mmCIF file as gemmi writes it, N, C-alpha and C atoms, coordinates in Angstrom:
data_model
loop_
_atom_site.group_PDB
_atom_site.id
_atom_site.type_symbol
_atom_site.label_atom_id
_atom_site.label_alt_id
_atom_site.label_comp_id
_atom_site.label_asym_id
_atom_site.label_entity_id
_atom_site.label_seq_id
_atom_site.pdbx_PDB_ins_code
_atom_site.Cartn_x
_atom_site.Cartn_y
_atom_site.Cartn_z
_atom_site.occupancy
_atom_site.B_iso_or_equiv
_atom_site.pdbx_formal_charge
_atom_site.auth_seq_id
_atom_site.auth_asym_id
_atom_site.pdbx_PDB_model_num
ATOM 1 N N . UNK Axp A 1 ? 0.843 -1.175 0 1 0 ? 1 A 1
ATOM 2 C CA . UNK Axp A 1 ? 0 0 0 1 0 ? 1 A 1
ATOM 3 C C . UNK Axp A 1 ? 0.888 1.237 0 1 0 ? 1 A 1
ATOM 4 N N . UNK Axp A 2 ? 0.597 2.14 -0.888 1 0 ? 2 A 1
ATOM 5 C CA . UNK Axp A 2 ? 1.321 3.403 -0.974 1 0 ? 2 A 1
ATOM 6 C C . UNK Axp A 2 ? 0.885 4.31 0.169 1 0 ? 2 A 1
ATOM 7 N N . UNK Axp A 3 ? 1.836 4.962 0.797 1 0 ? 3 A 1
ATOM 8 C CA . UNK Axp A 3 ? 1.534 5.868 1.901 1 0 ? 3 A 1
ATOM 9 C C . UNK Axp A 3 ? 1.708 7.296 1.443 1 0 ? 3 A 1
ATOM 10 N N . UNK Axp A 4 ? 0.709 8.103 1.707 1 0 ? 4 A 1
ATOM 11 C CA . UNK Axp A 4 ? 0.74 9.534 1.399 1 0 ? 4 A 1
ATOM 12 C C . UNK Axp A 4 ? 0.675 10.301 2.707 1 0 ? 4 A 1
ATOM 13 N N . UNK Axp A 5 ? 1.179 11.521 2.703 1 0 ? 5 A 1
ATOM 14 C CA . UNK Axp A 5 ? 1.156 12.344 3.906 1 0 ? 5 A 1
ATOM 15 C C . UNK Axp A 5 ? 0.058 13.385 3.824 1 0 ? 5 A 1
ATOM 16 N N . UNK Axp A 6 ? -0.443 13.757 4.983 1 0 ? 6 A 1
ATOM 17 C CA . UNK Axp A 6 ? -1.487 14.76 5.107 1 0 ? 6 A 1
ATOM 18 C C . UNK Axp A 6 ? -1.081 15.699 6.233 1 0 ? 6 A 1
ATOM 19 N N . UNK Axp A 7 ? -0.991 16.968 5.936 1 0 ? 7 A 1
ATOM 20 C CA . UNK Axp A 7 ? -0.704 17.966 6.96 1 0 ? 7 A 1
ATOM 21 C C . UNK Axp A 7 ? -2.042 18.405 7.524 1 0 ? 7 A 1
ATOM 22 N N . UNK Axp A 8 ? -2.267 18.157 8.811 1 0 ? 8 A 1
ATOM 23 C CA . UNK Axp A 8 ? -3.562 18.398 9.418 1 0 ? 8 A 1
ATOM 24 C C . UNK Axp A 8 ? -3.408 19.303 10.64 1 0 ? 8 A 1
ATOM 25 N N . UNK Axp A 9 ? -3.492 20.612 10.441 1 0 ? 9 A 1
ATOM 26 C CA . UNK Axp A 9 ? -3.407 21.517 11.587 1 0 ? 9 A 1
ATOM 27 C C . UNK Axp A 9 ? -4.576 21.267 12.548 1 0 ? 9 A 1
ATOM 28 N N . UNK Axp A 10 ? -4.281 21.197 13.839 1 0 ? 10 A 1
ATOM 29 C CA . UNK Axp A 10 ? -5.294 20.946 14.851 1 0 ? 10 A 1
ATOM 30 C C . UNK Axp A 10 ? -5.285 22.054 15.899 1 0 ? 10 A 1
ATOM 31 N N . UNK Axp A 11 ? -6.429 22.371 16.462 1 0 ? 11 A 1
ATOM 32 C CA . UNK Axp A 11 ? -6.436 23.289 17.601 1 0 ? 11 A 1
ATOM 33 C C . UNK Axp A 11 ? -5.633 22.661 18.745 1 0 ? 11 A 1
ATOM 34 N N . UNK Axp A 12 ? -5.048 23.479 19.561 1 0 ? 12 A 1
ATOM 35 C CA . UNK Axp A 12 ? -4.18 22.984 20.632 1 0 ? 12 A 1
ATOM 36 C C . UNK Axp A 12 ? -4.825 21.962 21.537 1 0 ? 12 A 1
ATOM 37 N N . UNK Axp A 13 ? -6.082 22.179 21.927 1 0 ? 13 A 1
ATOM 38 C CA . UNK Axp A 13 ? -6.736 21.236 22.828 1 0 ? 13 A 1
ATOM 39 C C . UNK Axp A 13 ? -6.948 19.878 22.17 1 0 ? 13 A 1
ATOM 40 N N . UNK Axp A 14 ? -7.279 19.866 20.896 1 0 ? 14 A 1
ATOM 41 C CA . UNK Axp A 14 ? -7.449 18.604 20.179 1 0 ? 14 A 1
ATOM 42 C C . UNK Axp A 14 ? -6.104 17.9 20.006 1 0 ? 14 A 1
ATOM 43 N N . UNK Axp A 15 ? -5.079 18.652 19.696 1 0 ? 15 A 1
ATOM 44 C CA . UNK Axp A 15 ? -3.721 18.108 19.556 1 0 ? 15 A 1
ATOM 45 C C . UNK Axp A 15 ? -3.284 17.444 20.859 1 0 ? 15 A 1
ATOM 46 N N . UNK Axp A 16 ? -3.495 18.124 21.968 1 0 ? 16 A 1
ATOM 47 C CA . UNK Axp A 16 ? -3.12 17.552 23.276 1 0 ? 16 A 1
ATOM 48 C C . UNK Axp A 16 ? -3.931 16.298 23.569 1 0 ? 16 A 1
ATOM 49 N N . UNK Axp A 17 ? -5.223 16.324 23.25 1 0 ? 17 A 1
ATOM 50 C CA . UNK Axp A 17 ? -6.072 15.165 23.507 1 0 ? 17 A 1
ATOM 51 C C . UNK Axp A 17 ? -5.636 13.961 22.68 1 0 ? 17 A 1
ATOM 52 N N . UNK Axp A 18 ? -5.292 14.186 21.433 1 0 ? 18 A 1
ATOM 53 C CA . UNK Axp A 18 ? -4.835 13.091 20.569 1 0 ? 18 A 1
ATOM 54 C C . UNK Axp A 18 ? -3.561 12.474 21.136 1 0 ? 18 A 1
ATOM 55 N N . UNK Axp A 19 ? -2.605 13.312 21.498 1 0 ? 19 A 1
ATOM 56 C CA . UNK Axp A 19 ? -1.347 12.784 22.018 1 0 ? 19 A 1
ATOM 57 C C . UNK Axp A 19 ? -1.521 12.122 23.374 1 0 ? 19 A 1
ATOM 58 N N . UNK Axp A 20 ? -2.423 12.637 24.213 1 0 ? 20 A 1
ATOM 59 C CA . UNK Axp A 20 ? -2.688 11.998 25.5 1 0 ? 20 A 1
ATOM 60 C C . UNK Axp A 20 ? -3.323 10.624 25.296 1 0 ? 20 A 1
ATOM 61 N N . UNK Axp A 21 ? -4.283 10.539 24.385 1 0 ? 21 A 1
ATOM 62 C CA . UNK Axp A 21 ? -4.928 9.255 24.098 1 0 ? 21 A 1
ATOM 63 C C . UNK Axp A 21 ? -3.926 8.257 23.526 1 0 ? 21 A 1
ATOM 64 N N . UNK Axp A 22 ? -3.096 8.723 22.613 1 0 ? 22 A 1
ATOM 65 C CA . UNK Axp A 22 ? -2.066 7.848 22.027 1 0 ? 22 A 1
ATOM 66 C C . UNK Axp A 22 ? -1.119 7.346 23.115 1 0 ? 22 A 1
ATOM 67 N N . UNK Axp A 23 ? -0.718 8.242 24.002 1 0 ? 23 A 1
ATOM 68 C CA . UNK Axp A 23 ? 0.182 7.849 25.097 1 0 ? 23 A 1
ATOM 69 C C . UNK Axp A 23 ? -0.507 6.816 25.978 1 0 ? 23 A 1
ATOM 70 N N . UNK Axp A 24 ? -1.795 7.055 26.328 1 0 ? 24 A 1
ATOM 71 C CA . UNK Axp A 24 ? -2.531 6.114 27.181 1 0 ? 24 A 1
ATOM 72 C C . UNK Axp A 24 ? -2.66 4.742 26.536 1 0 ? 24 A 1
ATOM 73 N N . UNK Axp A 25 ? -2.81 4.715 25.21 1 0 ? 25 A 1
ATOM 74 C CA . UNK Axp A 25 ? -2.948 3.442 24.495 1 0 ? 25 A 1
ATOM 75 C C . UNK Axp A 25 ? -1.596 2.807 24.169 1 0 ? 25 A 1
ATOM 76 N N . UNK Axp A 26 ? -0.534 3.598 24.303 1 0 ? 26 A 1
ATOM 77 C CA . UNK Axp A 26 ? 0.792 3.083 23.992 1 0 ? 26 A 1
ATOM 78 C C . UNK Axp A 26 ? 1.045 2.93 22.505 1 0 ? 26 A 1
ATOM 79 N N . UNK Axp A 27 ? 0.427 3.806 21.705 1 0 ? 27 A 1
ATOM 80 C CA . UNK Axp A 27 ? 0.622 3.769 20.257 1 0 ? 27 A 1
ATOM 81 C C . UNK Axp A 27 ? 1.046 5.146 19.777 1 0 ? 27 A 1
ATOM 82 N N . UNK Axp A 28 ? 1.708 5.224 18.63 1 0 ? 28 A 1
ATOM 83 C CA . UNK Axp A 28 ? 2.035 6.534 18.073 1 0 ? 28 A 1
ATOM 84 C C . UNK Axp A 28 ? 0.755 7.304 17.718 1 0 ? 28 A 1
ATOM 85 N N . UNK Axp A 29 ? 0.798 8.605 17.883 1 0 ? 29 A 1
ATOM 86 C CA . UNK Axp A 29 ? -0.36 9.449 17.567 1 0 ? 29 A 1
ATOM 87 C C . UNK Axp A 29 ? -0.784 9.267 16.111 1 0 ? 29 A 1
ATOM 88 N N . UNK Axp A 30 ? 0.168 9.12 15.222 1 0 ? 30 A 1
ATOM 89 C CA . UNK Axp A 30 ? -0.149 8.932 13.807 1 0 ? 30 A 1
ATOM 90 C C . UNK Axp A 30 ? -0.986 7.676 13.607 1 0 ? 30 A 1
ATOM 91 N N . UNK Axp A 31 ? -0.618 6.605 14.273 1 0 ? 31 A 1
ATOM 92 C CA . UNK Axp A 31 ? -1.373 5.353 14.142 1 0 ? 31 A 1
ATOM 93 C C . UNK Axp A 31 ? -2.778 5.514 14.72 1 0 ? 31 A 1
ATOM 94 N N . UNK Axp A 32 ? -2.886 6.201 15.853 1 0 ? 32 A 1
ATOM 95 C CA . UNK Axp A 32 ? -4.187 6.437 16.462 1 0 ? 32 A 1
ATOM 96 C C . UNK Axp A 32 ? -5.098 7.22 15.522 1 0 ? 32 A 1
ATOM 97 N N . UNK Axp A 33 ? -4.6 8.333 14.995 1 0 ? 33 A 1
ATOM 98 C CA . UNK Axp A 33 ? -5.411 9.159 14.096 1 0 ? 33 A 1
ATOM 99 C C . UNK Axp A 33 ? -5.773 8.382 12.838 1 0 ? 33 A 1
ATOM 100 N N . UNK Axp A 34 ? -4.831 7.624 12.304 1 0 ? 34 A 1
ATOM 101 C CA . UNK Axp A 34 ? -5.107 6.82 11.107 1 0 ? 34 A 1
ATOM 102 C C . UNK Axp A 34 ? -6.225 5.818 11.38 1 0 ? 34 A 1
ATOM 103 N N . UNK Axp A 35 ? -6.185 5.146 12.526 1 0 ? 35 A 1
ATOM 104 C CA . UNK Axp A 35 ? -7.211 4.149 12.821 1 0 ? 35 A 1
ATOM 105 C C . UNK Axp A 35 ? -8.573 4.813 13.063 1 0 ? 35 A 1
ATOM 106 N N . UNK Axp A 36 ? -8.583 5.972 13.721 1 0 ? 36 A 1
ATOM 107 C CA . UNK Axp A 36 ? -9.839 6.691 13.943 1 0 ? 36 A 1
ATOM 108 C C . UNK Axp A 36 ? -10.442 7.131 12.614 1 0 ? 36 A 1
ATOM 109 N N . UNK Axp A 37 ? -9.621 7.675 11.735 1 0 ? 37 A 1
ATOM 110 C CA . UNK Axp A 37 ? -10.119 8.091 10.419 1 0 ? 37 A 1
ATOM 111 C C . UNK Axp A 37 ? -10.647 6.902 9.634 1 0 ? 37 A 1
ATOM 112 N N . UNK Axp A 38 ? -9.933 5.792 9.675 1 0 ? 38 A 1
ATOM 113 C CA . UNK Axp A 38 ? -10.365 4.595 8.959 1 0 ? 38 A 1
ATOM 114 C C . UNK Axp A 38 ? -11.707 4.107 9.483 1 0 ? 38 A 1
ATOM 115 N N . UNK Axp A 39 ? -11.85 4.042 10.816 1 0 ? 39 A 1
ATOM 116 C CA . UNK Axp A 39 ? -13.115 3.612 11.409 1 0 ? 39 A 1
ATOM 117 C C . UNK Axp A 39 ? -14.253 4.539 10.99 1 0 ? 39 A 1
ATOM 118 N N . UNK Axp A 40 ? -14.015 5.852 11.015 1 0 ? 40 A 1
ATOM 119 C CA . UNK Axp A 40 ? -15.047 6.812 10.653 1 0 ? 40 A 1
ATOM 120 C C . UNK Axp A 40 ? -15.433 6.668 9.183 1 0 ? 40 A 1
ATOM 121 N N . UNK Axp A 41 ? -14.449 6.543 8.306 1 0 ? 41 A 1
ATOM 122 C CA . UNK Axp A 41 ? -14.739 6.39 6.877 1 0 ? 41 A 1
ATOM 123 C C . UNK Axp A 41 ? -15.483 5.086 6.599 1 0 ? 41 A 1
ATOM 124 N N . UNK Axp A 42 ? -15.098 4.022 7.279 1 0 ? 42 A 1
ATOM 125 C CA . UNK Axp A 42 ? -15.806 2.743 7.113 1 0 ? 42 A 1
ATOM 126 C C . UNK Axp A 42 ? -17.256 2.876 7.567 1 0 ? 42 A 1
ATOM 127 N N . UNK Axp A 43 ? -17.482 3.556 8.694 1 0 ? 43 A 1
ATOM 128 C CA . UNK Axp A 43 ? -18.842 3.757 9.186 1 0 ? 43 A 1
ATOM 129 C C . UNK Axp A 43 ? -19.651 4.599 8.205 1 0 ? 43 A 1
ATOM 130 N N . UNK Axp A 44 ? -19.062 5.625 7.646 1 0 ? 44 A 1
ATOM 131 C CA . UNK Axp A 44 ? -19.742 6.462 6.65 1 0 ? 44 A 1
ATOM 132 C C . UNK Axp A 44 ? -20.113 5.637 5.423 1 0 ? 44 A 1
ATOM 133 N N . UNK Axp A 45 ? -19.216 4.753 4.984 1 0 ? 45 A 1
ATOM 134 C CA . UNK Axp A 45 ? -19.507 3.9 3.827 1 0 ? 45 A 1
ATOM 135 C C . UNK Axp A 45 ? -20.676 2.974 4.145 1 0 ? 45 A 1
ATOM 136 N N . UNK Axp A 46 ? -20.695 2.391 5.352 1 0 ? 46 A 1
ATOM 137 C CA . UNK Axp A 46 ? -21.812 1.515 5.732 1 0 ? 46 A 1
ATOM 138 C C . UNK Axp A 46 ? -23.118 2.303 5.784 1 0 ? 46 A 1
ATOM 139 N N . UNK Axp A 47 ? -23.058 3.527 6.307 1 0 ? 47 A 1
ATOM 140 C CA . UNK Axp A 47 ? -24.266 4.357 6.386 1 0 ? 47 A 1
ATOM 141 C C . UNK Axp A 47 ? -24.783 4.698 4.991 1 0 ? 47 A 1
ATOM 142 N N . UNK Axp A 48 ? -23.868 5.009 4.066 1 0 ? 48 A 1
ATOM 143 C CA . UNK Axp A 48 ? -24.289 5.302 2.687 1 0 ? 48 A 1
ATOM 144 C C . UNK Axp A 48 ? -24.93 4.077 2.043 1 0 ? 48 A 1
ATOM 145 N N . UNK Axp A 49 ? -24.327 2.907 2.248 1 0 ? 49 A 1
ATOM 146 C CA . UNK Axp A 49 ? -24.891 1.68 1.685 1 0 ? 49 A 1
ATOM 147 C C . UNK Axp A 49 ? -26.265 1.391 2.267 1 0 ? 49 A 1
ATOM 148 N N . UNK Axp A 50 ? -26.42 1.579 3.56 1 0 ? 50 A 1
ATOM 149 C CA . UNK Axp A 50 ? -27.717 1.343 4.199 1 0 ? 50 A 1
ATOM 150 C C . UNK Axp A 50 ? -28.762 2.307 3.659 1 0 ? 50 A 1
ATOM 151 N N . UNK Axp A 51 ? -28.389 3.56 3.497 1 0 ? 51 A 1
ATOM 152 C CA . UNK Axp A 51 ? -29.336 4.542 2.951 1 0 ? 51 A 1
ATOM 153 C C . UNK Axp A 51 ? -29.711 4.194 1.512 1 0 ? 51 A 1
ATOM 154 N N . UNK Axp A 52 ? -28.764 3.756 0.732 1 0 ? 52 A 1
ATOM 155 C CA . UNK Axp A 52 ? -29.053 3.356 -0.648 1 0 ? 52 A 1
ATOM 156 C C . UNK Axp A 52 ? -30.017 2.171 -0.673 1 0 ? 52 A 1
ATOM 157 N N . UNK Axp A 53 ? -29.832 1.21 0.224 1 0 ? 53 A 1
ATOM 158 C CA . UNK Axp A 53 ? -30.758 0.077 0.311 1 0 ? 53 A 1
ATOM 159 C C . UNK Axp A 53 ? -32.156 0.533 0.727 1 0 ? 53 A 1
ATOM 160 N N . UNK Axp A 54 ? -32.216 1.46 1.703 1 0 ? 54 A 1
ATOM 161 C CA . UNK Axp A 54 ? -33.526 1.978 2.114 1 0 ? 54 A 1
ATOM 162 C C . UNK Axp A 54 ? -34.207 2.714 0.96 1 0 ? 54 A 1
ATOM 163 N N . UNK Axp A 55 ? -33.442 3.511 0.224 1 0 ? 55 A 1
ATOM 164 C CA . UNK Axp A 55 ? -33.993 4.241 -0.918 1 0 ? 55 A 1
ATOM 165 C C . UNK Axp A 55 ? -34.527 3.261 -1.96 1 0 ? 55 A 1
ATOM 166 N N . UNK Axp A 56 ? -33.738 2.244 -2.271 1 0 ? 56 A 1
ATOM 167 C CA . UNK Axp A 56 ? -34.16 1.242 -3.248 1 0 ? 56 A 1
ATOM 168 C C . UNK Axp A 56 ? -35.448 0.56 -2.778 1 0 ? 56 A 1
ATOM 169 N N . UNK Axp A 57 ? -35.476 0.201 -1.497 1 0 ? 57 A 1
ATOM 170 C CA . UNK Axp A 57 ? -36.656 -0.47 -0.954 1 0 ? 57 A 1
ATOM 171 C C . UNK Axp A 57 ? -37.891 0.417 -1.051 1 0 ? 57 A 1
ATOM 172 N N . UNK Axp A 58 ? -37.732 1.698 -0.738 1 0 ? 58 A 1
ATOM 173 C CA . UNK Axp A 58 ? -38.87 2.617 -0.826 1 0 ? 58 A 1
ATOM 174 C C . UNK Axp A 58 ? -39.35 2.765 -2.266 1 0 ? 58 A 1
ATOM 175 N N . UNK Axp A 59 ? -38.411 2.909 -3.183 1 0 ? 59 A 1
ATOM 176 C CA . UNK Axp A 59 ? -38.76 3.131 -4.586 1 0 ? 59 A 1
ATOM 177 C C . UNK Axp A 59 ? -39.371 1.911 -5.253 1 0 ? 59 A 1
ATOM 178 N N . UNK Axp A 60 ? -38.962 0.719 -4.841 1 0 ? 60 A 1
ATOM 179 C CA . UNK Axp A 60 ? -39.356 -0.49 -5.561 1 0 ? 60 A 1
ATOM 180 C C . UNK Axp A 60 ? -40.277 -1.413 -4.782 1 0 ? 60 A 1
ATOM 181 N N . UNK Axp A 61 ? -40.727 -0.958 -3.614 1 0 ? 61 A 1
ATOM 182 C CA . UNK Axp A 61 ? -41.651 -1.794 -2.831 1 0 ? 61 A 1
ATOM 183 C C . UNK Axp A 61 ? -42.907 -2.068 -3.649 1 0 ? 61 A 1
ATOM 184 N N . UNK Axp A 62 ? -43.302 -3.325 -3.7 1 0 ? 62 A 1
ATOM 185 C CA . UNK Axp A 62 ? -44.51 -3.702 -4.414 1 0 ? 62 A 1
ATOM 186 C C . UNK Axp A 62 ? -44.351 -3.863 -5.912 1 0 ? 62 A 1
ATOM 187 N N . UNK Axp A 63 ? -43.146 -3.665 -6.441 1 0 ? 63 A 1
ATOM 188 C CA . UNK Axp A 63 ? -42.917 -3.835 -7.874 1 0 ? 63 A 1
ATOM 189 C C . UNK Axp A 63 ? -42.311 -5.213 -8.128 1 0 ? 63 A 1
ATOM 190 N N . UNK Axp A 64 ? -42.047 -5.488 -9.391 1 0 ? 64 A 1
ATOM 191 C CA . UNK Axp A 64 ? -41.415 -6.773 -9.728 1 0 ? 64 A 1
ATOM 192 C C . UNK Axp A 64 ? -40.009 -6.881 -9.149 1 0 ? 64 A 1
ATOM 193 N N . UNK Axp A 65 ? -39.411 -5.741 -8.769 1 0 ? 65 A 1
ATOM 194 C CA . UNK Axp A 65 ? -38.085 -5.786 -8.147 1 0 ? 65 A 1
ATOM 195 C C . UNK Axp A 65 ? -38.157 -6.133 -6.667 1 0 ? 65 A 1
ATOM 196 N N . UNK Axp A 66 ? -39.343 -6.124 -6.111 1 0 ? 66 A 1
ATOM 197 C CA . UNK Axp A 66 ? -39.572 -6.513 -4.719 1 0 ? 66 A 1
ATOM 198 C C . UNK Axp A 66 ? -39.808 -8.014 -4.735 1 0 ? 66 A 1
ATOM 199 N N . UNK Axp A 67 ? -38.717 -8.763 -4.758 1 0 ? 67 A 1
ATOM 200 C CA . UNK Axp A 67 ? -38.784 -10.188 -5.093 1 0 ? 67 A 1
ATOM 201 C C . UNK Axp A 67 ? -39.207 -11.115 -3.964 1 0 ? 67 A 1
ATOM 202 N N . UNK Axp A 68 ? -39.166 -10.652 -2.719 1 0 ? 68 A 1
ATOM 203 C CA . UNK Axp A 68 ? -39.454 -11.555 -1.612 1 0 ? 68 A 1
ATOM 204 C C . UNK Axp A 68 ? -40.586 -10.962 -0.774 1 0 ? 68 A 1
ATOM 205 N N . UNK Axp A 69 ? -41.829 -11.206 -1.156 1 0 ? 69 A 1
ATOM 206 C CA . UNK Axp A 69 ? -42.965 -10.617 -0.448 1 0 ? 69 A 1
ATOM 207 C C . UNK Axp A 69 ? -42.98 -10.941 1.045 1 0 ? 69 A 1
ATOM 208 N N . UNK Axp A 70 ? -42.454 -12.107 1.43 1 0 ? 70 A 1
ATOM 209 C CA . UNK Axp A 70 ? -42.453 -12.501 2.84 1 0 ? 70 A 1
ATOM 210 C C . UNK Axp A 70 ? -41.664 -11.533 3.712 1 0 ? 70 A 1
ATOM 211 N N . UNK Axp A 71 ? -40.734 -10.81 3.112 1 0 ? 71 A 1
ATOM 212 C CA . UNK Axp A 71 ? -39.899 -9.897 3.889 1 0 ? 71 A 1
ATOM 213 C C . UNK Axp A 71 ? -40.442 -8.471 3.923 1 0 ? 71 A 1
ATOM 214 N N . UNK Axp A 72 ? -41.575 -8.227 3.289 1 0 ? 72 A 1
ATOM 215 C CA . UNK Axp A 72 ? -42.113 -6.868 3.24 1 0 ? 72 A 1
ATOM 216 C C . UNK Axp A 72 ? -42.392 -6.305 4.621 1 0 ? 72 A 1
ATOM 217 N N . UNK Axp A 73 ? -42.923 -7.119 5.524 1 0 ? 73 A 1
ATOM 218 C CA . UNK Axp A 73 ? -43.225 -6.607 6.865 1 0 ? 73 A 1
ATOM 219 C C . UNK Axp A 73 ? -41.937 -6.249 7.601 1 0 ? 73 A 1
ATOM 220 N N . UNK Axp A 74 ? -40.878 -7.036 7.406 1 0 ? 74 A 1
ATOM 221 C CA . UNK Axp A 74 ? -39.598 -6.711 8.03 1 0 ? 74 A 1
ATOM 222 C C . UNK Axp A 74 ? -39.037 -5.416 7.456 1 0 ? 74 A 1
ATOM 223 N N . UNK Axp A 75 ? -39.176 -5.241 6.149 1 0 ? 75 A 1
ATOM 224 C CA . UNK Axp A 75 ? -38.701 -4.003 5.524 1 0 ? 75 A 1
ATOM 225 C C . UNK Axp A 75 ? -39.491 -2.808 6.021 1 0 ? 75 A 1
ATOM 226 N N . UNK Axp A 76 ? -40.808 -2.962 6.155 1 0 ? 76 A 1
ATOM 227 C CA . UNK Axp A 76 ? -41.644 -1.869 6.656 1 0 ? 76 A 1
ATOM 228 C C . UNK Axp A 76 ? -41.253 -1.513 8.081 1 0 ? 76 A 1
ATOM 229 N N . UNK Axp A 77 ? -40.975 -2.51 8.893 1 0 ? 77 A 1
ATOM 230 C CA . UNK Axp A 77 ? -40.548 -2.255 10.278 1 0 ? 77 A 1
ATOM 231 C C . UNK Axp A 77 ? -39.222 -1.514 10.304 1 0 ? 77 A 1
ATOM 232 N N . UNK Axp A 78 ? -38.305 -1.889 9.436 1 0 ? 78 A 1
ATOM 233 C CA . UNK Axp A 78 ? -37.004 -1.204 9.368 1 0 ? 78 A 1
ATOM 234 C C . UNK Axp A 78 ? -37.173 0.235 8.918 1 0 ? 78 A 1
ATOM 235 N N . UNK Axp A 79 ? -38.022 0.462 7.936 1 0 ? 79 A 1
ATOM 236 C CA . UNK Axp A 79 ? -38.269 1.831 7.483 1 0 ? 79 A 1
ATOM 237 C C . UNK Axp A 79 ? -38.887 2.671 8.601 1 0 ? 79 A 1
ATOM 238 N N . UNK Axp A 80 ? -39.796 2.092 9.349 1 0 ? 80 A 1
ATOM 239 C CA . UNK Axp A 80 ? -40.418 2.814 10.461 1 0 ? 80 A 1
ATOM 240 C C . UNK Axp A 80 ? -39.381 3.132 11.534 1 0 ? 80 A 1
ATOM 241 N N . UNK Axp A 81 ? -38.511 2.164 11.846 1 0 ? 81 A 1
ATOM 242 C CA . UNK Axp A 81 ? -37.464 2.393 12.842 1 0 ? 81 A 1
ATOM 243 C C . UNK Axp A 81 ? -36.518 3.488 12.381 1 0 ? 81 A 1
ATOM 244 N N . UNK Axp A 82 ? -36.139 3.457 11.108 1 0 ? 82 A 1
ATOM 245 C CA . UNK Axp A 82 ? -35.247 4.47 10.557 1 0 ? 82 A 1
ATOM 246 C C . UNK Axp A 82 ? -35.881 5.85 10.624 1 0 ? 82 A 1
ATOM 247 N N . UNK Axp A 83 ? -37.164 5.926 10.291 1 0 ? 83 A 1
ATOM 248 C CA . UNK Axp A 83 ? -37.865 7.215 10.337 1 0 ? 83 A 1
ATOM 249 C C . UNK Axp A 83 ? -37.877 7.749 11.77 1 0 ? 83 A 1
ATOM 250 N N . UNK Axp A 84 ? -38.118 6.858 12.74 1 0 ? 84 A 1
ATOM 251 C CA . UNK Axp A 84 ? -38.099 7.29 14.145 1 0 ? 84 A 1
ATOM 252 C C . UNK Axp A 84 ? -36.708 7.781 14.532 1 0 ? 84 A 1
ATOM 253 N N . UNK Axp A 85 ? -35.662 7.05 14.146 1 0 ? 85 A 1
ATOM 254 C CA . UNK Axp A 85 ? -34.291 7.434 14.486 1 0 ? 85 A 1
ATOM 255 C C . UNK Axp A 85 ? -33.935 8.774 13.859 1 0 ? 85 A 1
ATOM 256 N N . UNK Axp A 86 ? -34.339 8.992 12.615 1 0 ? 86 A 1
ATOM 257 C CA . UNK Axp A 86 ? -34.024 10.247 11.934 1 0 ? 86 A 1
ATOM 258 C C . UNK Axp A 86 ? -34.798 11.409 12.519 1 0 ? 86 A 1
ATOM 259 N N . UNK Axp A 87 ? -35.966 11.147 13.104 1 0 ? 87 A 1
ATOM 260 C CA . UNK Axp A 87 ? -36.785 12.211 13.692 1 0 ? 87 A 1
ATOM 261 C C . UNK Axp A 87 ? -36.205 12.695 15.023 1 0 ? 87 A 1
ATOM 262 N N . UNK Axp A 88 ? -35.348 11.893 15.632 1 0 ? 88 A 1
ATOM 263 C CA . UNK Axp A 88 ? -34.764 12.284 16.939 1 0 ? 88 A 1
ATOM 264 C C . UNK Axp A 88 ? -33.757 13.356 16.811 1 0 ? 88 A 1
């Protein structure tokens, strides 16, 4: 894997917090920040995929693309749960 550098100016309090956390974990600050960024980006990718699935389900519910009628109630429950979560 090719490694690229990123210059990331941080406010002093955030800089101190990152280095304190890295020290507490016994890892270099660079590794800590890299792992945090990776986790966040992975979570964002999962959230985008989930939203795309919800969009597809909403658009195609009841059509020929809605191939498993037995799961419609589960999909409706998930959509209702998502709507409640987004309303909070």
